[in-house]
SETORRO-812375 format. One record per residue (C-alpha): residue number from 1; residue in one letter; chain; x, y, z. Coordinates in steps of 0.2 Angstrom, whole numbers, plus 5000, padded with zeros to 4 digits. Each point is the difference from the previous one (the first is absolute). Layout:
REM SETORRO-812375
+------+------+-------+------+------+------+
| resi | resn | chain |   xx |   yy |   zz |
+------+------+-------+------+------+------+
|  NUM |    A |     A |    X |    Y |    Z |
...
+------+------+-------+------+------+------+
//
This chain:
REM SETORRO-812375
+------+------+-------+------+------+------+
| resi | resn | chain |   xx |   yy |   zz |
+------+------+-------+------+------+------+
|    1 |    M |     A | 5138 | 5073 | 5116 |
|    2 |    S |     A | 4983 | 4995 | 4999 |
|    3 |    T |     A | 4991 | 4986 | 4986 |
|    4 |    P |     A | 4987 | 5011 | 4991 |
|    5 |    S |     A | 4982 | 4992 | 5000 |
|    6 |    M |     A | 4994 | 4989 | 4986 |
|    7 |    D |     A | 4989 | 5015 | 4996 |
|    8 |    A |     A | 5014 | 5013 | 4997 |
|    9 |    A |     A | 5004 | 5003 | 4982 |
|   10 |    V |     A | 5017 | 5001 | 5000 |
|   11 |    Y |     A | 5007 | 4990 | 4984 |
|   12 |    V |     A | 5000 | 5009 | 4984 |
|   13 |    I |     A | 4995 | 4991 | 4984 |
|   14 |    S |     A | 5019 | 4995 | 4995 |
|   15 |    V |     A | 5003 | 4992 | 5019 |
|   16 |    A |     A | 4982 | 4991 | 4998 |
|   17 |    A |     A | 5004 | 4994 | 4984 |
|   18 |    E |     A | 5014 | 4993 | 5005 |
|   19 |    L |     A | 4991 | 4993 | 5018 |
|   20 |    T |     A | 4987 | 4990 | 4989 |
|   21 |    G |     A | 5010 | 4997 | 4984 |
|   22 |    L |     A | 4990 | 5010 | 4987 |
|   23 |    H |     A | 5004 | 5011 | 4988 |
|   24 |    P |     A | 4997 | 5021 | 5005 |
|   25 |    Q |     A | 4988 | 4999 | 4986 |
|   26 |    T |     A | 4988 | 4988 | 5006 |
|   27 |    L |     A | 4996 | 5007 | 5016 |
|   28 |    R |     A | 4996 | 5015 | 4990 |
|   29 |    T |     A | 4988 | 4989 | 4991 |
|   30 |    Y |     A | 4993 | 4991 | 5016 |
|   31 |    E |     A | 4996 | 5018 | 5007 |
|   32 |    R |     A | 4990 | 5005 | 4983 |
|   33 |    I |     A | 4991 | 4986 | 5000 |
|   34 |    G |     A | 4995 | 5002 | 5020 |
|   35 |    L |     A | 5011 | 4983 | 5007 |
|   36 |    I |     A | 5008 | 5014 | 5013 |
|   37 |    T |     A | 5001 | 5015 | 5003 |
|   38 |    P |     A | 5016 | 5009 | 5008 |
|   39 |    D |     A | 5002 | 5014 | 5009 |
|   40 |    R |     A | 5008 | 5015 | 4992 |
|   41 |    T |     A | 5012 | 5014 | 5004 |
|   42 |    V |     A | 4998 | 5018 | 5000 |
|   43 |    G |     A | 5007 | 5000 | 4985 |
|   44 |    G |     A | 4991 | 4985 | 4990 |
|   45 |    G |     A | 5011 | 4985 | 5005 |
|   46 |    R |     A | 4992 | 4983 | 5004 |
|   47 |    R |     A | 5005 | 4994 | 5018 |
|   48 |    Y |     A | 4996 | 4982 | 5005 |
|   49 |    S |     A | 4999 | 4992 | 5017 |
|   50 |    H |     A | 5005 | 4983 | 5004 |
|   51 |    R |     A | 4982 | 4994 | 5001 |
|   52 |    D |     A | 5000 | 5007 | 4980 |
|   53 |    I |     A | 5018 | 4989 | 4997 |
|   54 |    E |     A | 4987 | 4984 | 5008 |
|   55 |    L |     A | 4985 | 5005 | 4988 |
|   56 |    L |     A | 5010 | 4999 | 4986 |
|   57 |    R |     A | 5008 | 4986 | 5002 |
|   58 |    E |     A | 4985 | 4993 | 5002 |
|   59 |    I |     A | 4994 | 5006 | 4983 |
|   60 |    A |     A | 5016 | 4995 | 4991 |
|   61 |    D |     A | 4998 | 4982 | 5010 |
|   62 |    L |     A | 4982 | 4998 | 4994 |
|   63 |    T |     A | 5006 | 5008 | 4981 |
|   64 |    A |     A | 5016 | 4987 | 5000 |
|   65 |    H |     A | 4987 | 4986 | 5002 |
|   66 |    G |     A | 4989 | 5006 | 4987 |
|   67 |    I |     A | 4987 | 5010 | 5004 |
|   68 |    G |     A | 4996 | 5016 | 4991 |
|   69 |    L |     A | 5000 | 5017 | 5008 |
|   70 |    E |     A | 4978 | 5001 | 5001 |
|   71 |    G |     A | 5001 | 4982 | 5008 |
|   72 |    V |     A | 5015 | 5005 | 5013 |
|   73 |    R |     A | 4987 | 5017 | 5003 |
|   74 |    R |     A | 4986 | 4989 | 5004 |
|   75 |    I |     A | 5011 | 4991 | 5010 |
|   76 |    L |     A | 5007 | 5013 | 5010 |
|   77 |    E |     A | 4982 | 5005 | 5002 |
|   78 |    L |     A | 4992 | 4984 | 5008 |
|   79 |    E |     A | 5017 | 5000 | 5013 |
|   80 |    H |     A | 4994 | 5019 | 5004 |
|   81 |    R |     A | 4982 | 4992 | 5002 |
|   82 |    V |     A | 5007 | 4987 | 5011 |
|   83 |    D |     A | 5012 | 5011 | 5011 |
|   84 |    A |     A | 4985 | 5012 | 5002 |
|   85 |    L |     A | 4985 | 4987 | 5005 |
|   86 |    S |     A | 5013 | 4990 | 5013 |
|   87 |    Q |     A | 5004 | 5015 | 5007 |
|   88 |    R |     A | 4980 | 5006 | 5002 |
|   89 |    N |     A | 4995 | 4981 | 5006 |
|   90 |    A |     A | 5016 | 5003 | 5013 |
|   91 |    E |     A | 4992 | 5016 | 5005 |
|   92 |    L |     A | 4983 | 4992 | 5003 |
|   93 |    V |     A | 5006 | 4987 | 5009 |
|   94 |    A |     A | 5009 | 5013 | 5011 |
|   95 |    E |     A | 4985 | 5009 | 5002 |
|   96 |    L |     A | 4987 | 4984 | 5001 |
|   97 |    E |     A | 5012 | 4995 | 5015 |
|   98 |    R |     A | 4999 | 5015 | 5009 |
|   99 |    A |     A | 4979 | 5002 | 5000 |
|  100 |    A |     A | 5004 | 4979 | 5006 |
|  101 |    A |     A | 5010 | 5008 | 5015 |
|  102 |    A |     A | 4987 | 5012 | 5001 |
|  103 |    L |     A | 4985 | 4990 | 5001 |
|  104 |    R |     A | 5008 | 4984 | 5013 |
|  105 |    Q |     A | 5004 | 5016 | 5012 |
|  106 |    L |     A | 4982 | 5004 | 4999 |
|  107 |    L |     A | 4992 | 4983 | 5001 |
|  108 |    S |     A | 5012 | 4998 | 5013 |
|  109 |    A |     A | 4995 | 5015 | 5011 |
|  110 |    A |     A | 4980 | 4999 | 4999 |
|  111 |    P |     A | 4989 | 4989 | 5005 |
|  112 |    P |     A | 4994 | 4982 | 4992 |
|  113 |    S |     A | 4991 | 5005 | 4987 |
|  114 |    K |     A | 4983 | 4989 | 4996 |
|  115 |    L |     A | 5004 | 5003 | 4983 |
|  116 |    P |     A | 5005 | 4986 | 4989 |
|  117 |    A |     A | 5011 | 5010 | 4991 |
|  118 |    L |     A | 5009 | 5007 | 5015 |
|  119 |    R |     A | 5004 | 4983 | 5008 |
|  120 |    E |     A | 5016 | 4993 | 5000 |
|  121 |    P |     A | 4998 | 4985 | 4990 |
|  122 |    P |     A | 5000 | 4983 | 5006 |
|  123 |    P |     A | 5020 | 4990 | 4999 |
|  124 |    V |     A | 4998 | 4986 | 4981 |
|  125 |    T |     A | 4998 | 4985 | 5006 |
|  126 |    G |     A | 4993 | 4986 | 4988 |
|  127 |    Q |     A | 4994 | 5006 | 4981 |
|  128 |    S |     A | 4985 | 5009 | 5003 |
|  129 |    L |     A | 4995 | 5016 | 4991 |
|  130 |    V |     A | 4987 | 5014 | 5005 |
|  131 |    V |     A | 4990 | 5008 | 4988 |
|  132 |    W |     A | 4995 | 5017 | 5003 |
|  133 |    R |     A | 4984 | 5005 | 4990 |
|  134 |    R |     A | 4989 | 5015 | 5001 |
|  135 |    G |     A | 4980 | 5000 | 5002 |
|  136 |    N |     A | 4992 | 5005 | 4984 |
+------+------+-------+------+------+------+
//
């Protein structure tokens, strides 16, 4: 028997309430105000995933520390934005690494260039700084 995925909606509202220590009506309220969106069965019953349970626990922890529901909503929104930006940053770093590798491969296969921007920089020694300026 395999364990369901984090996103598999398997818990009915009574089980989700028990797992989170919240009242079922609280879960309905959180859904109504948009803090959580459980899946629905064909008959309209709510089904919560393990990820939903973790989110509900986070909401319960924040409210237990005195944060209002609008504050919770904002915190969750900011966490979501941080996660999305972190993922995008990782994608851009990977893309940059691929481009740098491709450029290194092209430069190693090409004859030496007389263009300063395409030459390998000399090894850094001392504390010198070179500033390139375009002519006006």
